[in-house]
N, C-alpha and C positions, 0 to 999 in steps of 0.2 A: 476396484478401490481408486477412489481419487487421491490427488496430492495430498491433500488436506486430511484427509483419513489416516494418513500417515504423520504428516509435519503437523497438524493442528493440535495433537492432544494436549498440549502445553499451552494454549494459545491464551485462555482466560489468566494463567499467571503472569506473562510476559507483554500482552498485547491490550492493556486498558485503553480506552479512547482519552488523549489528552483533549482538555476542555480549549485550547486555543485553536486545534484542529476542527474541533468540534463546530466553534463558532464560525469558523469559514465555511464548513459546509452547511450548517443551518442558514447563514446569511445568503447562499447561492439558492436556497431551494424556498427562498422567504416568499409567501403569496403562494406556495402550491399547496392547494387542499389536499390532494392524493400523489402519493409517490411510491413507485415501485423500486426498491433496492435490490438490485442484480447483482449476484455475487456477493452476497450479503455476509456471509462467514459467521462468526459470532454474535453480529448485531452490533458491532463498533459503527459509533458516527452515525447509528441509523435515527433520522430526524422524526420529530413530531410529524404526523401527518402521513408516515409510511403505512401503506394499508396489505401490502404484501410484500415479502421477502423470497427471492429464490438464491438457491444454494445447492450445488451439487453434493456436498459431504455431509453424510449423516452424523459424523464428528462433530464438525462445526455446528450443525443445527442444533446438536444436543448440548451445547453450551450455551445456545441462546437465552437470555433472561425470561422468565414466566411471565412478563408483562410486556414483550417483545412482541412486533406484528406477527401473524400467521406466515409461517415457512412452509415453501414447497421445496420438493428436491426436484431440480431441474437445470438445465444449462443453459446460459446465456444464448446459444445459438438457435434454441427451440423454447423459448418463452411460452408457457403455458398461460398467458394473459391476452384478453381479447384487443383487436385494434383499437386504440384512442381510449383505452380504459382508464389512463392515470394522466395527472397534469404534467407529472415528471417522472422520469427515470433516471436514476442514481447507479454509479457504479464505483467503489472505495476499493483503491489498490487490487484491481481484479483482472483488469482487461490484459494484462500479460501472462495469464494463464488459459485465455480462452482459445480454444484450438482452431477455431476461424474468427478472424477480427472482423471481417467483413460483413458476414452474417451476421454476429454478436452485436454490431452498431446497427445494422439494418433492422435487427429486432427491438432495440432499443427505440428507433425512430419509428417503428410501426406501434408500439404500445402507447407512447408519450405524446401528448396533445401540444404543449408547450415548452417543454425544454428537457435537456439533457445534461447531467454534472456528472463528470468523471474526474476523480483523484488518481493521479499517475506521476510518474516521474521523467526527467530528461536524461538520459544515461550520458549524455555529453558533458553535462555539470557532473553527475554523481562519479563518473570514473575519476575526478580528480581528488575526491574524498580520500584522505591520508590514508585510510585503511586498506582502501583497494588499490591507492598508487603505491604506498610504501611497503605493504605487508601482505596483501593477499590478491595478489593478480590473477590467481585461478576464479577467485569470487568475482572479480571484475569482467572475467569471461562471461560466468555464468550470468551476471547481471546485463550484460551487453545481449546476450542471447534472448534473456527473457523481456528485455524493454521494449515497448513499443515508440518507434520514432513519432515526435509529436507532428511534423508534416503529414506523415500518413493517417493519424488519427484526426487531424482537424480535417484533411482533405476529404475521409469518410463522413464528417459530421456536417461539412458545411461550413457558414458562417459561424466560426466560434472563436472566444475570446480565453486568452490562457493567463492565469494569475500564480506569481509564483508565491509559495507557502515557505517561509524559512523556517529552520527547526529550532525551537527553544534549547537550551542548555540543558533544562532539566525536564524535558519530553518524559511523560511518563507511558507511551505508547511506544514499546520496545520495537520498531520497525528497522530497517537496514542502518538508517542513518541516526539515529535517535540519540546513540551515546557517544557524540563527536568530541563532547568535553569529559566524558567520563569513560576511557579506553578499556580500564579493566572489567566492563561490563562484558566487553567481546571475548574475553577468556571462559566465559559461563556457558558450559554446555547448553543449557535450558532455554538461555536467551539467545543462542544461535541458533535453536531449533524453531523459534519464531521469526526468522528472517530468511525470507525465501533464496536470496542470493548465496546465503551461507548454507543453510539445510540442503540446499539442492546442488552445491558443489562436495564432492567426495572428501571424506575428512582427511583423507592421506594428502590431497593436495592443499590444505590449510593447515597442517600440522607445523612445517618450518616456521611458516608467517606468525603464525601464535605463538611459538616458542622466542621468536625476536622480539614480538611486542611485549611477552612478559619479562623479557631481560631489558628491554628498554625501560619499562617502568619500574622497574628494581633499581636501576642506574639512575634515573631521571633523564634519562636519554631523551625519552618521549616528550617531556614538558618542555626540555630544553628545544628540540626541535621544532614544536608546536606552539611555542612562547607567544605567537600573535594571535593565538585562540582563545588563551585562558581567561581574556579579558572580555571576550564577545559573549552577548546573552543570546543570539540568534546566529544561525548560519543558514546560508542556502546551497542546499545540498541537491537541488534539482526537482524538488516535488512540486508539482503544478496540478492547479484546479482547473480543468478545461469545461467552458461552459458554452454551451450551443441552444440559442432560440429556434423553435420549429415555426 
């Protein structure tokens, strides 16, 4: 059983693609006529032009829309795709789950003729997020363990560009930083189940911090401490688009 066979059962309820993130991904693969989506999950952010999706979890594949690209159950480290088969390889919030990053990146470079696009995050930025810094240090440790350091990733890719993607305050995709201005969402167990850094942290290690957050929301202490955030429309929480030309 893969991780997402367990944690991904509620994915389509909380992890709907945000159109603003989708526009960034679509722009990154503009001009690519054939795309392989690796670690495709339920198909979020899968652009037009995707000809094959690769995903190890049957649970995630079962949640893909009927009109999505055909999906094959496999892992990034051993892609069942011929060499130079597609214009671009895409990997959206997935490299942190690969068991062998070097081999997975080598596989992306093998199958793609022109471009590799990876959406990931920079833990050195994310660790300053109020949720992790002030309430859930155990989740910050999980995030640090999961995160792929950007210098390592770009070192494997070669010449790569990095584009920050600020998170809108009303983001509809419930990834870890989505609710930075809607803190009550983090008290919802279903919402937390769709976030790797929380779903992979033992519940007992989250309990005290969540109780403190609940109390701070009740007394308006959270709003007072985060007053500078309440007028912001976007926040940089470390999400990064990494693009490499081949």
